[in-house]
C-alpha positions as CSV (number, residue, x, y, z in Angstrom):
1,M,16.3,25.9,-17.9
2,I,12.5,25.8,-19.5
3,A,13.6,27.9,-22.3
4,W,16.7,25.6,-22.8
5,S,14.9,22.4,-22.8
6,L,12.3,23.8,-25.3
7,A,14.8,25.3,-27.7
8,T,16.7,21.8,-27.6
9,A,13.5,20.0,-28.4
10,S,12.3,22.7,-31.0
11,H,15.4,21.2,-33.0
12,G,13.5,18.3,-33.9
13,L,10.9,20.2,-35.7
14,A,13.4,22.1,-37.8
15,T,12.6,21.6,-41.6
16,G,15.8,23.4,-43.2
17,F,18.5,25.7,-42.5
18,R,16.7,28.8,-41.4
19,S,14.5,27.1,-39.1
20,L,17.8,25.3,-37.6
21,L,19.5,28.6,-37.2
22,V,16.5,29.9,-35.3
23,C,16.3,26.9,-33.4
24,R,20.3,27.2,-32.2
25,F,19.8,30.9,-31.5
26,L,17.1,30.0,-29.0
27,L,18.9,27.3,-27.7
28,G,21.8,29.8,-27.0
29,M,19.9,32.1,-25.2
30,G,18.2,29.6,-23.1
31,E,21.6,28.0,-22.3
32,G,23.0,31.5,-21.0
33,G,21.4,31.5,-17.7
34,G,22.2,28.5,-16.8
35,F,25.7,29.0,-15.0
36,P,24.7,32.5,-13.4
37,A,21.9,30.8,-11.9
38,A,24.1,28.1,-10.4
39,T,26.6,30.8,-9.4
40,K,23.6,32.4,-7.4
41,A,22.5,29.2,-5.9
42,V,26.1,28.3,-4.6
43,A,26.3,31.8,-3.3
44,E,23.3,31.3,-1.5
45,W,23.9,27.8,0.1
46,F,27.8,27.7,0.6
47,A,30.2,29.5,2.7
48,A,33.5,30.6,0.9
49,G,35.4,27.9,2.0
50,E,33.1,25.3,0.3
51,R,31.9,27.4,-2.7
52,S,34.7,26.3,-5.2
53,T,34.3,22.6,-4.4
54,A,30.7,23.0,-4.9
55,M,30.9,25.0,-8.2
56,G,33.6,22.0,-9.6
57,I,31.1,19.6,-9.0
58,I,28.5,21.4,-11.0
59,N,30.8,22.0,-13.7
60,A,31.8,18.5,-13.6
61,G,28.5,17.9,-14.8
62,T,29.0,19.3,-18.1
63,A,32.0,17.0,-18.7
64,V,29.8,13.8,-17.7
65,G,27.0,15.2,-20.0
66,A,29.7,15.3,-22.9
67,V,30.9,11.6,-22.1
68,V,27.3,10.1,-21.9
69,A,26.0,12.1,-24.7
70,P,27.5,9.9,-27.5
71,P,26.5,6.5,-26.8
72,A,23.0,8.1,-25.6
73,I,22.5,9.3,-28.8
74,A,23.7,6.1,-30.7
75,L,21.2,4.3,-28.8
76,I,18.3,6.4,-29.6
77,L,19.6,6.4,-33.3
78,Q,19.1,2.6,-33.3
79,V,15.4,2.8,-32.5
80,A,14.2,6.4,-33.7
81,S,15.2,9.2,-36.3
82,W,17.7,11.6,-35.3
83,R,14.7,14.2,-34.2
84,W,14.0,12.0,-31.4
85,V,17.6,12.9,-29.8
86,F,16.4,16.4,-29.3
87,F,12.9,15.7,-28.0
88,A,14.5,13.2,-25.6
89,T,17.2,15.5,-24.6
90,G,14.6,18.5,-24.4
91,A,12.3,16.2,-22.1
92,V,15.2,15.4,-19.8
93,G,15.4,18.9,-19.4
94,L,12.0,19.8,-18.4
95,A,11.9,16.5,-16.3
96,W,14.9,18.0,-14.5
97,T,13.2,21.7,-13.9
98,I,10.2,19.9,-12.4
99,W,12.2,18.5,-9.7
100,W,14.2,21.7,-9.1
101,L,11.0,23.9,-8.8
102,R,9.5,21.1,-6.4
103,D,12.7,20.6,-4.0
104,Y,14.8,23.7,-4.3
105,H,14.4,26.7,-2.0
106,A,16.7,29.7,-1.1
107,P,17.7,29.6,2.6
108,S,16.0,32.1,4.9
109,S,18.0,35.5,5.6
110,S,18.9,34.2,9.0
111,A,20.6,31.2,7.5
112,S,23.5,33.3,6.3
113,A,25.9,35.8,8.0
114,E,26.2,37.5,4.6
115,P,24.2,40.6,3.9
116,H,22.1,40.4,0.5
117,G,23.3,44.1,-0.6
118,A,21.3,46.2,-3.0
119,A,20.3,45.3,-6.7
120,L,22.4,47.1,-9.1
121,S,22.0,47.9,-12.6
122,W,24.2,46.5,-15.6
123,S,25.4,49.9,-16.1
124,R,26.4,50.3,-12.5
125,L,27.8,47.0,-12.1
126,L,30.4,47.9,-15.4
127,G,31.5,50.5,-13.0
128,F,33.4,48.0,-11.1
129,R,37.1,47.3,-12.5
130,E,36.5,43.6,-11.1
131,V,33.7,43.1,-13.2
132,W,35.8,44.3,-16.1
133,G,38.7,42.3,-15.0
134,L,36.6,39.0,-14.7
135,T,34.8,39.7,-18.4
136,I,37.9,40.2,-20.1
137,A,39.6,37.2,-18.6
138,K,36.5,35.1,-19.5
139,F,36.4,36.3,-23.0
140,L,40.1,35.1,-23.5
141,S,39.8,31.9,-21.7
142,D,36.8,30.7,-23.2
143,A,37.7,32.0,-26.4
144,A,40.3,29.1,-26.1
145,W,37.7,26.8,-24.8
146,Y,35.3,27.2,-27.8
147,F,38.2,26.8,-29.9
148,Y,38.9,23.1,-28.3
149,L,35.1,22.1,-28.1
150,F,34.5,23.2,-31.9
151,W,38.0,22.5,-33.5
152,L,39.1,19.1,-31.9
153,P,37.0,16.7,-33.9
154,K,38.1,18.6,-37.1
155,Y,41.9,18.7,-36.1
156,L,41.8,15.0,-35.6
157,Y,40.0,14.4,-39.1
158,D,42.3,17.0,-41.0
159,V,45.7,16.7,-39.5
160,R,45.9,13.3,-37.5
161,G,43.8,11.3,-40.2
162,F,41.3,10.0,-37.7
163,D,37.9,8.7,-39.2
164,V,34.4,8.8,-37.6
165,K,35.3,5.4,-35.3
166,R,38.6,6.7,-34.3
167,V,37.2,10.0,-33.0
168,G,34.6,8.2,-31.2
169,A,37.4,6.2,-29.6
170,Y,39.7,9.1,-28.5
171,A,38.1,12.4,-28.1
172,W,36.2,11.4,-24.8
173,I,39.2,11.5,-23.2
174,P,39.9,15.2,-23.2
175,Y,36.1,15.5,-21.7
176,A,36.6,13.2,-18.8
177,A,40.0,14.9,-18.0
178,A,38.0,18.3,-18.0
179,G,35.5,16.9,-15.5
180,V,38.5,15.9,-13.3
181,G,39.9,19.5,-13.6
182,C,36.4,20.6,-12.6
183,L,36.6,18.9,-9.3
184,V,40.4,19.0,-8.4
185,G,40.5,23.0,-9.4
186,G,37.7,23.5,-6.7
187,W,38.9,21.3,-4.4
188,A,42.3,22.8,-4.5
189,S,40.9,26.1,-3.6
190,S,38.8,25.1,-0.7
191,W,41.8,22.9,0.5
192,L,43.9,25.7,0.7
193,L,41.3,27.6,2.7
194,T,41.2,25.2,5.3
195,R,45.2,25.2,5.5
196,G,45.1,28.8,6.7
197,A,45.3,30.7,3.1
198,S,43.3,34.0,2.8
199,L,40.7,33.8,0.1
200,N,42.9,35.8,-2.3
201,V,46.0,33.4,-1.9
202,A,43.5,30.5,-2.2
203,R,41.7,31.5,-5.4
204,K,44.8,33.1,-7.0
205,A,46.9,30.2,-6.3
206,A,44.7,27.8,-8.0
207,L,43.8,29.9,-11.0
208,G,47.6,30.5,-11.4
209,A,48.3,26.8,-11.5
210,S,45.4,26.2,-13.8
211,A,46.7,28.8,-16.2
212,A,50.2,27.7,-16.2
213,V,49.5,24.3,-17.8
214,M,47.7,26.0,-20.8
215,P,50.8,26.7,-22.8
216,L,51.8,23.3,-23.3
217,I,49.3,23.0,-26.0
218,V,51.6,24.5,-28.5
219,F,53.4,21.6,-28.6
220,V,50.6,19.5,-30.2
221,P,51.5,20.0,-33.6
222,H,54.9,18.4,-33.2
223,A,53.9,15.5,-31.1
224,P,52.7,11.9,-31.9
225,T,49.1,11.3,-31.8
226,S,49.1,9.5,-28.4
227,L,50.9,12.6,-26.8
228,A,49.0,15.1,-28.5
229,I,45.7,13.3,-27.1
230,V,47.7,13.8,-23.5
231,L,48.2,17.4,-24.4
232,F,44.6,17.9,-25.3
233,S,43.6,16.4,-22.1
234,I,46.0,18.4,-19.9
235,A,44.6,21.7,-21.7
236,F,40.8,20.4,-21.0
237,F,41.8,19.7,-17.3
238,G,43.4,23.3,-16.8
239,Q,40.5,25.3,-18.8
240,Q,37.6,23.7,-16.8
241,S,39.7,24.0,-13.1
242,W,40.0,27.8,-14.4
243,S,36.4,28.0,-15.3
244,T,35.2,26.5,-12.2
245,L,37.2,29.0,-10.3
246,V,36.5,32.2,-12.4
247,M,32.8,31.6,-11.9
248,I,33.1,31.3,-8.1
249,V,35.1,34.7,-7.8
250,P,32.0,36.9,-8.3
251,T,30.6,35.2,-5.3
252,D,33.6,36.3,-3.4
253,L,33.1,39.8,-4.4
254,F,29.5,40.9,-4.3
255,G,26.7,40.0,-2.4
256,R,24.0,37.5,-3.5
257,R,21.4,40.1,-5.0
258,I,24.2,41.1,-7.2
259,V,26.1,37.9,-8.1
260,A,24.0,36.5,-10.7
261,S,24.2,39.5,-12.6
262,V,27.9,39.8,-12.5
263,A,27.9,36.2,-13.4
264,G,25.8,37.0,-16.4
265,L,28.2,39.6,-17.8
266,V,30.9,37.4,-17.1
267,G,29.4,34.9,-19.0
268,F,28.5,37.2,-21.9
269,G,32.4,37.8,-22.0
270,G,33.1,34.4,-22.3
271,A,30.6,33.6,-25.1
272,M,31.4,36.7,-27.1
273,G,35.1,35.5,-27.1
274,G,34.0,32.2,-28.7
275,V,32.5,33.7,-31.2
276,V,35.2,36.4,-32.1
277,F,38.0,33.6,-32.0
278,N,36.2,30.9,-34.1
279,L,35.9,33.6,-36.8
280,V,39.6,34.5,-36.2
281,V,40.7,30.7,-36.4
282,G,38.7,30.3,-39.6
283,R,40.8,33.0,-41.1
284,V,43.9,31.8,-39.7
285,L,43.5,28.5,-41.3
286,D,42.1,29.9,-44.7
287,S,45.1,31.8,-44.9
288,G,47.4,28.8,-44.7
289,L,49.2,29.5,-41.4
290,G,48.2,26.2,-40.0
291,Y,47.0,24.9,-36.7
292,G,50.6,25.6,-35.2
293,T,49.7,29.2,-35.4
294,V,46.5,28.7,-33.9
295,F,47.9,26.5,-31.0
296,A,50.5,29.4,-30.3
297,I,47.7,31.9,-29.8
298,V,45.4,29.7,-27.8
299,G,47.9,28.8,-25.3
300,S,48.7,32.3,-24.2
301,F,45.1,33.3,-23.6
302,H,44.8,31.9,-20.0
303,V,48.2,33.4,-18.9
304,I,47.1,36.8,-20.5
305,A,43.6,36.2,-18.5
306,F,45.6,35.6,-15.2
307,V,47.5,38.7,-15.5
308,V,44.5,40.7,-16.3
309,I,42.7,39.3,-13.1
310,L,45.8,40.1,-10.8
311,L,46.0,43.7,-12.3
312,T,42.3,44.5,-11.9
313,I,41.5,42.5,-8.5
314,P,44.7,43.2,-6.3
315,V,42.8,41.5,-3.5
316,I,39.9,39.1,-3.5
317,R,37.7,40.1,-0.9
318,P,34.1,40.9,-0.1
319,L,33.4,44.4,-1.5
320,T,32.2,46.6,1.3
321,P,28.6,48.6,1.2
322,V,30.8,51.9,1.0
323,E,32.6,50.6,-2.1
324,I,29.8,49.4,-3.8
325,E,27.9,52.4,-3.0
326,T,30.3,55.0,-4.5
327,T,31.5,52.9,-7.5
């Protein structure tokens, strides 16, 4: 968080394209550790039946930030230059870090019945088909997510004829739906566990339901603007419900000393999916195929990702020490 906050603040010192590029690179590096650390904290403090709800609350914070940021930025710009947007954001991150370092502590080993397990290298972790399955699934689903994040405003400008004011008036709605999706997806899996479902059924039923709504995005090119916003909101809802659950599955499979490394590999897969597919989108649109083709591709990603999880993780359950040692 310290690196992320300092990288954010450094944007305010950028003097040209090259320095801004360096700042963006450092920002991405700092950001990458956030969710693996959150996943480990959830694994340390919460039982299996509570983890998805806890992660849903954490993940919903990203949507709250996306909703709060535009008016906060506008307020700062009324009294200061654009550079202070980055200075202020970095300062908030550093203040949060001080609070976290002061108040957070890992539970004692006696507070949890779960074994810590032995730490494993990345090369050992890549020997688990479960890790590959989650990483590939995250590659596919985050390819769609980064498309929504980066291309939704441009789509509204280019295809729907929105101006800046209309984008500001409507673009927050899908992000609000994303926050609700985080909470509902996490709660649904926990609720299934309280109703007697196995861990495997509770996670996969919620994942499957999240993936099932994603193909609706293919109807966006044929829908009036108001319905298109609704469809985007459904996609954002389903994506963040899915994301909450995918990031909690490593805690169901691996011990606390391993889970952060697994979550890091899964997150790396997601980031690479975003990088690759955004390049693909640019090529598709430049070729004249249009957004309809892109939406058709994006609408299939979560369904394929769910099939990958079904094939690579037949049963979601804690791996035994013997399984870990022999892999």
